[in-house]
N, C-alpha and C positions, 0 to 999 in steps of 0.2 A: 874476754874468756878466761875461766883456769883449768885449761885442758891438758891431758897428757895422752899420746897418740903413739901406737905401734904399728907400722906398715910392714907387708911383705908381699913381694911378686910371686904370684905362684904357677909353676907351668903345670897347669889345668884348666879346663874350661870352666868357665862360670858355673853352670847348672850343677857340675859335679862338688863344686867347693858349696855351694848355697846349700846340697843335700848334707854335706859334711857340719856345715855351720848349724843347720836349723834340726836336723836330726839324730846326731850323733854326738850331743854336747858330752854326754860322760866319757867319751874316749880323750877328748882333748883339753875340756874346760879348766882343769888345775893342773899346775906344774908337778908331775911325777914326783915320787911316789904318791900322792895326794888325789884324790878324787872325787866325784860327786854323786851324788843320789837325787835323780830329779823327781821332784816332790809335784810340782804343779807346771804346767806351760799353756795357760790360755793366750794361745796367739792372736790376738788382737788388742788394739787400744783400750786401757783398761781391765785387761785380764791377769790375773794372777802369774807371778813368776816366783818360783820357790823350791829351793834347792838347799841340800845340807853338804857342805864340804867336808869329807872326811881324812883325817892322816892316818900315816903309817904306825902311831901308835895309840889309837882309837880315838883320838882327836875329833870333836864335830864342831862345825861351825855352821849355825842354819844362815840360809840368806834369804828373806823376803824382800816382794817388791813388786810392782806393775810392770807391764807392759806400757810403755807410752805411745808406742808405732810398731807395727809389724808390716812391712811391705814386702810380701813373698818375693822369692828369689832375688831380691836385693840387700834388704838389712832389718834390722829390728833396733829398738831402743829400751831402755828399762832404767828404772829408778829405786832407790832402796828408802827414798822420801817419804814413799807410802805404803802399806801392806795392805791385803785382802784376805779376809777369812769370813766365811760365812757370809758372804756379799757383802760387807761394812768394810767400806773403806777406812782406814786410820792411819792418821799423819804418826810418821817415823822419824826418827832421829837421822836427817839427811847426810849421804857422805858422798856421792856421786849420780850422776846419768852414765847411764854406761852405752856405747853406739858400736855395732858391729856390722860391717857392712863388706861385701863384695861385690866387685866390678869389673867388665871387661876391661882389658888391657892387652893392646897387641895381640900375642896368641894365648895369653894367658889370663891370669885375673889378679886384681889387687885388691889384696886383703886390708882392712884397717879396723882397728880398735880403739876406741878412746872412751876417755872419763873425764867428764866437765865434774867441776867443784863448785860450792858456790862460791868459796872463798880462797884466795891466796895460800892462805895458811892448812888449808885442807888438801888441795893441791899438793904441798911441799910436802905435807905427812905423808901422803902417798907414795910421792917420790921415794923420801927418806925409808919406807918402809920396803923399797924392792919395787915399786912398779917395773921398771924396765926389765928388771931379772925375770918376775913374776911373770907381767904379759907377754915379754919377751920368748919364754920359755913356753907357753901355753901355744904362741902365734908358732912356735917351730915344730911343736906336735902337732897342731891345725895343718901346716903345711905338708907335714909328712903324710898324714892322710889323704890328704888332696892330691898329692902326686904319686901316693905309692897303687 
């Protein structure tokens, strides 16, 4: 499996972390000063997951995909291998499957975010373009909201 993962131990209850994970994505999803504008979140397997990443200079990067799984209170899984518009699923040029999860650990919560890739080359490309720095910054923003 070609996977990259970021984890953090958070000093907050899993219920609070889930609320931030599921309901406050616009506050932590992109490394600042980038942000997202949520377009659609159909929170069930097969539902649309769409957002636009917005940069400080007016850059826009649309992201379309579908949820493969939504396990309320624990985790969700998305992929960009398929897009959904007007009720029609369309194959896309896949980059990854993303998995976001919060689970109780000790007195706090373990957060993990993983990117699974179809090939080793895609995984290495993701690593080279800054997976650890970008997803690490996002994880730190997420932790700050959960612990704040």
